[in-house]
C-alpha positions in Angstrom: 11.2 -0.7 -15.9 8.3 1.5 -17.1 5.9 -1.3 -16.3 7.1 -1.3 -12.7 6.7 2.5 -12.5 3.2 2.3 -13.9 2.1 -0.6 -11.6 3.8 1.0 -8.6 1.5 4.0 -9.0 -1.5 1.6 -8.2 0.3 -0.4 -5.5 -2.2 0.6 -2.8 -4.9 -1.2 -4.8 -2.9 -4.4 -5.4 -2.8 -6.9 -2.6 0.8 -8.1 -1.8 2.3 -5.9 -4.5 5.8 -5.8 -3.0 6.0 -9.6 -2.8 4.7 -10.0 -6.4 7.1 -7.4 -7.8 10.2 -8.4 -5.9 11.6 -10.6 -8.6 10.9 -7.9 -11.3 12.7 -5.3 -9.2 15.8 -7.5 -8.9 16.4 -7.4 -12.7 16.5 -3.6 -12.6 19.8 -3.8 -10.7 22.8 -3.0 -12.9 24.8 -5.9 -11.5 22.1 -8.4 -12.4 21.9 -10.1 -15.8 18.5 -9.5 -17.5 16.8 -12.8 -17.6 13.0 -13.3 -17.8 12.6 -16.5 -15.8 9.3 -18.4 -15.4 9.0 -16.9 -11.9 9.3 -13.3 -13.3 6.9 -14.0 -16.1 4.3 -15.3 -13.6 4.8 -12.2 -11.5 4.4 -9.9 -14.5 1.3 -11.7 -15.6 -0.2 -11.7 -12.1 0.4 -7.9 -11.7 -0.9 -7.3 -15.3 -4.1 -9.4 -14.7 -4.7 -7.7 -11.4 -4.5 -4.3 -12.9 -6.9 -5.1 -15.7 -9.6 -7.0 -13.7 -12.5 -5.2 -12.2 -11.5 -3.8 -8.8 -13.1 -5.1 -5.7 -12.3 -2.1 -3.6 -15.0 -0.7 -1.4 -15.8 3.0 -0.7 -15.2 3.7 3.0 -18.2 4.4 5.2 -16.9 6.6 8.0 -19.8 5.6 10.3 -18.9 1.9 10.2 -16.0 0.2 12.0 -12.9 -0.8 10.1 -10.8 -4.0 10.3 -7.1 -3.9 9.9 -5.2 -6.9 8.6 -1.4 -7.0 8.8 1.1 -9.5 7.6 4.9 -9.7 7.5 7.2 -12.4 6.1 10.8 -12.7 5.1 10.3 -10.7 1.9 7.8 -7.9 2.7 5.3 -6.2 5.0 1.7 -5.6 4.1 -1.6 -4.3 5.5 -5.2 -4.1 4.3 -8.0 -2.0 5.6 -11.3 -3.7 5.3 -14.9 -2.8 6.2 -18.2 -4.8 6.3 -20.8 -3.2 4.0 -24.2 -4.2 2.7 -23.9 -5.1 -0.9 -26.9 -6.7 -2.7 -28.7 -6.9 0.7 -25.9 -9.1 2.1 -23.1 -8.1 4.5 -19.9 -8.3 2.6 -16.4 -7.6 3.9 -14.1 -5.9 1.4 -10.9 -3.9 1.3 -10.6 -0.3 0.3 -6.9 0.1 0.8 -3.9 -2.2 0.6 -0.3 -1.2 1.3 2.9 -3.3 1.0 6.6 -2.9 0.7 9.7 -5.0 0.5 11.9 -5.5 3.5 15.3 -3.9 3.2 18.4 -6.1 3.8 19.2 -4.3 7.1 15.6 -5.0 8.3 16.0 -8.7 8.0 17.8 -8.7 11.4 14.9 -7.0 13.2 12.9 -8.9 15.7 9.2 -9.6 15.4 8.2 -6.7 17.6 10.3 -4.2 15.6 8.6 -5.1 12.3 
């Protein structure tokens, strides 16, 4: 539980955090038996590795246009704000903010336009 609290603090820097952490959040429910399955171990390792790798986040340049990428699926919603910047004399597109969250059970009945 403390790992999820720590990693949730950095969720805006982790792409698809809500999808990765979904299986870990399910074992925090009191009605669920605690069992670390292969899927949960992979999710834990993926989040842990992402937190310890060098970040690829860009610093925003407010004079340059932004690109917004959005995604939704049956499990979560996500968005990433990107920008093309010159890095090592080459134009490189990179993110500087990622957000995601899980879809609540009531939201699974929403239509595409409501998501």
